[in-house]
C-alpha positions as CSV (number, residue, x, y, z in Angstrom):
1,M,-13.3,-13.7,-9.4
2,Q,-16.0,-12.4,-11.8
3,A,-15.1,-10.5,-14.9
4,Q,-11.7,-9.5,-13.6
5,S,-11.1,-7.2,-16.6
6,N,-14.2,-5.2,-15.6
7,L,-13.2,-5.0,-12.0
8,V,-9.7,-3.7,-13.0
9,G,-11.4,-0.7,-14.6
10,D,-13.8,-0.3,-11.7
11,F,-11.0,-0.4,-9.0
12,L,-8.9,2.1,-11.0
13,H,-11.8,4.5,-10.9
14,V,-12.2,3.9,-7.1
15,V,-8.6,5.0,-6.3
16,E,-8.8,7.9,-8.8
17,M,-11.9,9.2,-7.1
18,A,-10.3,8.9,-3.6
19,A,-7.1,10.6,-4.8
20,I,-8.9,13.5,-6.5
21,A,-11.2,14.1,-3.5
22,C,-8.4,14.4,-0.9
23,A,-6.0,16.2,-3.3
24,R,-8.1,19.2,-2.9
25,S,-6.9,19.4,0.7
26,I,-3.2,19.1,0.0
27,G,-1.2,21.4,2.3
28,H,-4.2,22.5,4.3
29,G,-2.7,20.9,7.5
30,D,-5.8,18.9,8.5
31,R,-4.9,15.2,8.2
32,K,-8.3,14.0,9.5
33,H,-10.2,16.1,6.9
34,S,-7.9,14.8,4.1
35,D,-8.6,11.2,5.2
36,H,-12.3,11.8,5.5
37,L,-12.5,13.2,1.9
38,A,-10.7,10.1,0.6
39,V,-12.8,7.6,2.6
40,E,-16.1,9.2,1.6
41,A,-15.1,9.3,-2.1
42,M,-13.8,5.7,-2.1
43,R,-16.9,4.4,-0.4
44,K,-19.2,6.2,-2.8
45,A,-17.3,4.8,-5.9
46,M,-17.4,1.2,-4.5
47,D,-21.1,1.2,-4.1
48,K,-21.5,1.5,-7.8
49,I,-19.5,-1.7,-8.6
50,A,-21.3,-5.0,-9.5
51,M,-19.7,-7.0,-6.7
52,D,-20.3,-8.5,-3.3
53,G,-17.4,-7.0,-1.4
54,T,-16.3,-7.3,2.2
55,I,-13.7,-5.0,3.8
56,V,-11.1,-7.2,5.5
57,I,-8.5,-4.4,5.8
58,G,-10.0,-1.1,6.4
59,E,-9.6,2.2,8.3
60,G,-9.3,0.3,11.5
61,E,-9.6,1.2,15.2
62,R,-6.9,3.9,15.0
63,D,-9.0,6.0,12.6
64,E,-12.4,5.4,14.2
65,A,-13.9,5.3,10.7
66,P,-17.6,5.5,10.2
67,M,-17.2,3.8,6.8
68,L,-14.8,1.3,5.1
69,F,-14.4,-0.4,8.5
70,V,-13.5,-4.1,8.7
71,G,-16.5,-6.3,8.0
72,E,-18.4,-3.6,6.1
73,K,-20.2,-4.8,2.9
74,V,-19.5,-2.8,-0.2
75,G,-20.8,-3.1,-3.8
76,M,-24.2,-3.6,-5.4
77,G,-25.2,-6.8,-3.5
78,T,-25.0,-10.5,-2.7
79,S,-26.1,-11.7,-6.1
80,F,-22.4,-11.4,-7.2
81,E,-19.4,-13.5,-6.3
82,P,-17.9,-12.6,-2.8
83,I,-14.7,-10.5,-2.9
84,D,-12.4,-9.6,-0.1
85,I,-11.1,-6.0,-0.2
86,A,-8.2,-4.2,1.5
87,V,-8.2,-0.4,1.4
88,D,-6.1,2.5,2.5
89,P,-8.0,5.5,1.0
90,L,-5.2,7.8,1.9
91,E,-1.8,6.3,2.7
92,G,0.2,9.1,4.1
93,T,-2.5,11.4,5.7
94,N,0.3,13.6,7.1
95,L,2.0,13.7,3.7
96,C,-1.2,15.0,2.1
97,A,-1.9,17.5,4.9
98,T,1.6,19.0,4.6
99,G,2.0,18.7,0.8
100,A,4.9,16.2,1.2
101,S,5.7,13.5,-1.4
102,N,4.4,9.9,-1.8
103,A,0.8,10.2,-0.5
104,I,-1.4,7.6,-2.4
105,A,-4.9,6.2,-2.5
106,V,-4.7,2.4,-2.6
107,M,-6.8,-0.8,-2.6
108,A,-6.4,-4.5,-3.2
109,A,-9.0,-7.2,-3.8
110,A,-9.0,-11.0,-4.1
111,E,-11.4,-13.9,-4.0
112,K,-12.9,-14.7,-0.6
113,G,-10.1,-15.7,1.8
114,G,-7.5,-14.3,-0.5
115,L,-6.3,-11.5,1.8
116,L,-5.3,-12.1,5.5
117,H,-7.6,-10.3,8.0
118,A,-4.6,-8.7,9.9
119,P,-5.3,-7.2,13.3
120,D,-4.5,-3.5,13.9
121,L,-1.1,-4.3,15.2
122,Y,2.4,-3.2,14.3
123,M,4.6,-5.5,12.1
124,E,8.3,-5.9,11.7
125,K,8.8,-5.8,7.9
126,L,11.4,-6.7,5.4
127,V,10.7,-6.0,1.7
128,V,13.0,-6.9,-1.1
129,A,12.9,-7.3,-4.9
130,A,12.8,-10.6,-6.8
131,P,16.6,-11.3,-6.9
132,A,16.8,-11.5,-3.1
133,K,13.4,-13.3,-2.6
134,G,13.8,-16.5,-0.6
135,K,17.3,-15.6,0.5
136,V,16.9,-13.0,3.2
137,S,15.2,-13.6,6.6
138,L,13.9,-11.5,9.5
139,D,15.8,-14.0,11.6
140,Y,19.1,-12.8,10.1
141,S,21.1,-9.9,11.3
142,V,20.8,-6.6,9.4
143,A,24.4,-7.0,8.2
144,K,23.7,-10.5,6.8
145,N,20.5,-9.4,5.0
146,L,22.2,-6.4,3.5
147,A,25.1,-8.6,2.2
148,I,22.6,-10.9,0.6
149,I,20.6,-8.1,-1.0
150,A,23.9,-6.5,-2.3
151,E,25.1,-9.9,-3.8
152,S,21.7,-10.5,-5.3
153,A,21.8,-7.1,-7.0
154,N,25.4,-7.5,-8.1
155,R,26.5,-4.4,-6.2
156,K,28.4,-3.4,-3.0
157,V,26.6,-2.9,0.3
158,E,27.7,0.7,0.2
159,D,25.7,1.1,-3.0
160,L,22.4,0.1,-1.4
161,T,19.7,2.5,-0.2
162,I,17.3,1.2,2.5
163,V,14.1,2.9,3.3
164,V,13.2,3.2,7.0
165,L,10.3,5.0,8.7
166,E,11.8,7.9,10.8
167,R,10.7,6.7,14.3
168,P,12.4,6.5,17.7
169,R,11.9,2.8,17.7
170,H,14.2,2.5,14.7
171,E,17.3,4.0,16.3
172,Q,19.1,0.6,16.6
173,L,18.1,-0.4,13.1
174,I,19.4,2.8,11.6
175,N,22.7,2.4,13.5
176,D,23.0,-1.2,12.2
177,I,22.4,-0.2,8.6
178,R,24.9,2.7,8.8
179,S,27.5,0.5,10.5
180,V,27.9,-1.6,7.4
181,G,28.0,1.4,5.1
182,A,24.6,1.2,3.4
183,R,22.6,4.4,2.8
184,I,19.3,5.2,4.4
185,Q,16.3,7.1,3.1
186,L,14.2,8.1,6.1
187,I,10.5,8.7,5.5
188,G,7.9,10.3,7.7
189,D,5.0,8.2,6.5
190,G,3.9,5.9,3.7
191,D,5.9,2.6,4.0
192,L,3.6,1.0,1.4
193,S,4.7,3.3,-1.4
194,A,8.3,2.8,-0.3
195,A,7.8,-1.0,-0.4
196,I,6.6,-0.9,-4.0
197,S,9.7,1.2,-4.8
198,A,11.9,-1.4,-3.2
199,A,10.4,-4.2,-5.4
200,V,11.1,-2.6,-8.8
201,S,14.3,-1.5,-10.5
202,G,15.1,2.1,-11.4
203,T,13.8,3.7,-8.2
204,G,17.2,3.7,-6.4
205,V,15.6,1.9,-3.4
206,H,16.8,-1.7,-2.6
207,A,14.8,-2.7,0.5
208,L,12.4,-1.6,3.2
209,M,13.2,-2.4,6.8
210,G,11.5,-1.6,10.1
211,I,8.2,-1.6,12.0
212,G,5.0,-0.3,10.5
213,G,1.3,-1.2,10.4
214,A,0.2,-4.8,9.9
215,P,-2.8,-3.9,7.7
216,E,-0.5,-2.0,5.4
217,G,1.6,-5.2,5.3
218,V,-1.3,-7.1,3.7
219,L,-1.6,-4.4,1.0
220,T,2.1,-4.6,0.4
221,A,1.9,-8.4,0.1
222,A,-0.8,-8.0,-2.6
223,A,1.5,-5.7,-4.5
224,M,4.5,-8.0,-4.0
225,K,2.6,-10.9,-5.6
226,C,2.1,-8.9,-8.7
227,L,5.7,-7.5,-8.8
228,N,7.5,-10.8,-7.9
229,G,8.9,-9.1,-4.8
230,E,8.8,-10.4,-1.2
231,I,7.6,-9.2,2.1
232,Q,8.3,-10.9,5.4
233,G,6.5,-9.7,8.5
234,R,6.4,-10.6,12.2
235,L,3.7,-9.1,14.4
236,R,4.7,-7.1,17.4
237,T,3.0,-6.8,20.8
238,A,5.0,-3.9,22.3
239,E,3.6,-1.2,20.0
240,N,0.1,-2.6,19.4
241,T,-3.2,-0.7,19.2
242,A,-5.3,-3.8,19.7
243,S,-5.0,-6.0,22.7
244,K,-2.8,-9.1,22.6
245,E,-5.8,-11.2,23.7
246,K,-8.0,-9.9,20.8
247,A,-5.2,-10.6,18.3
248,E,-4.6,-14.1,19.6
249,A,-8.4,-14.8,19.3
250,M,-8.0,-14.0,15.6
251,G,-5.3,-16.7,15.3
252,V,-2.3,-14.5,15.3
253,D,1.1,-16.2,16.0
254,F,3.5,-13.6,17.4
255,D,6.5,-15.9,16.8
256,R,5.8,-16.7,13.2
257,I,7.3,-15.0,10.2
258,Y,4.5,-14.2,7.7
259,F,5.6,-14.4,4.1
260,T,3.9,-12.9,1.0
261,D,1.7,-15.9,0.4
262,D,0.6,-16.0,4.0
263,L,-0.5,-12.3,3.9
264,A,-2.0,-12.5,0.4
265,P,-2.8,-16.1,-0.5
266,G,-5.2,-15.2,-3.2
267,E,-4.8,-16.2,-6.9
268,N,-7.1,-13.5,-8.3
269,I,-5.4,-10.4,-6.9
270,I,-6.0,-6.9,-8.2
271,F,-4.0,-4.0,-6.8
272,A,-4.7,-0.3,-7.6
273,A,-3.0,2.9,-6.4
274,C,-3.3,6.5,-7.5
275,G,-0.9,9.3,-6.7
276,V,-2.2,12.1,-4.5
277,T,1.0,14.1,-4.1
278,D,4.0,13.7,-6.4
279,G,6.2,10.7,-5.6
280,G,9.0,8.4,-6.9
281,L,6.6,6.1,-8.7
282,L,3.4,8.2,-9.4
283,K,2.8,11.9,-10.0
284,G,0.1,13.5,-7.8
285,V,-3.2,14.8,-8.9
286,R,-3.0,17.9,-11.1
287,F,-5.8,20.4,-11.4
288,F,-5.9,22.6,-14.5
289,G,-8.5,25.1,-15.6
290,D,-11.0,22.7,-17.1
291,G,-10.0,19.3,-15.9
292,I,-8.1,17.0,-13.6
293,R,-5.2,14.6,-14.4
294,T,-4.3,11.5,-12.4
295,A,-1.4,9.0,-12.5
296,S,-2.2,5.4,-11.3
297,L,-0.7,2.0,-11.0
298,I,-3.0,-1.0,-11.6
299,M,-1.8,-4.6,-11.3
300,T,-3.1,-8.2,-11.5
301,Y,-1.5,-11.4,-10.4
302,K,-3.2,-13.8,-12.8
303,P,-2.6,-12.8,-15.6
304,K,0.4,-10.9,-14.3
305,T,0.0,-7.4,-15.7
306,I,1.3,-4.0,-14.5
307,R,-0.1,-0.9,-16.0
308,F,0.8,2.8,-15.4
309,T,-2.3,4.8,-16.3
310,D,-2.8,8.5,-16.9
311,S,-6.4,9.7,-16.8
312,V,-7.7,13.2,-17.8
313,Y,-11.2,14.1,-16.4
314,V,-12.5,17.0,-18.5
315,R,-14.8,19.5,-16.8
316,G,-16.5,21.7,-19.3
317,G,-18.3,21.8,-22.6
318,E,-17.5,20.9,-26.2
319,D,-15.2,23.8,-26.7
320,I,-12.7,22.9,-24.0
321,L,-9.1,22.4,-25.2
322,I,-7.9,19.0,-24.0
323,R,-4.5,19.1,-22.3
324,F,-2.0,16.2,-22.1
């Protein structure tokens, strides 16, 4: 992928612009407006990048997006190397609208074919950190997986915290986790942010379990490649928003477990996220009198780099006092 070091800076700017735009709507109670602001800002920033980008994971059918839809071309033109791009301009639209924690603006990119074009379905997911990678399985019982995760982390099952989306469909999963003594952190939205937390130490989160969006699973896989974590996913038909026939026409196998490298097979992966509201990994956008401060995470797979970046955008003249 061309001039990866340049694209890292470009993509960091993209997620920052999306986060700043939608952060102005935090707590306003209008999730669609928040999402629109993020989409518009992200699209505008992408158009200024020297790349031939194609959206392979976009806003999708559920959002009826007029831009950043699957198949849309972004960037300055076809004279550059083709790049596949996955975006979620505002992961956690409800979180932003209500002022809750862990809303982020996020994108991932790879060489052409480096990110799975996942249909707009739901996906059963299991996300773990490096010590449990290759040991757990979606085919195992919840109790067996938790025992493996605990042993890999050199702790008791009772000391584990598992993140689960708070949905009626997860009633049995929640009962299974609690029956073996593990703790649960229920979240309203934003399983991508939670998945990243599960893959790194120091967050107090040890795994993510449950059913969420398949497109978000591809973004999670891109992050897991950079973090040495693992996602396993199995596509579901019962809760889908696209028809089973359409999904099967795309080559979807509903019986298959998709692993990290199936969802994000690329070698030149870049992953970028910027906090919108305060969260466990990233602070949200902060506005002060003469500027804006953002907190972002930018990662690459080859070379494997992970950077936490604070940016201050100064709005004003030469006499403005810079705040850190």
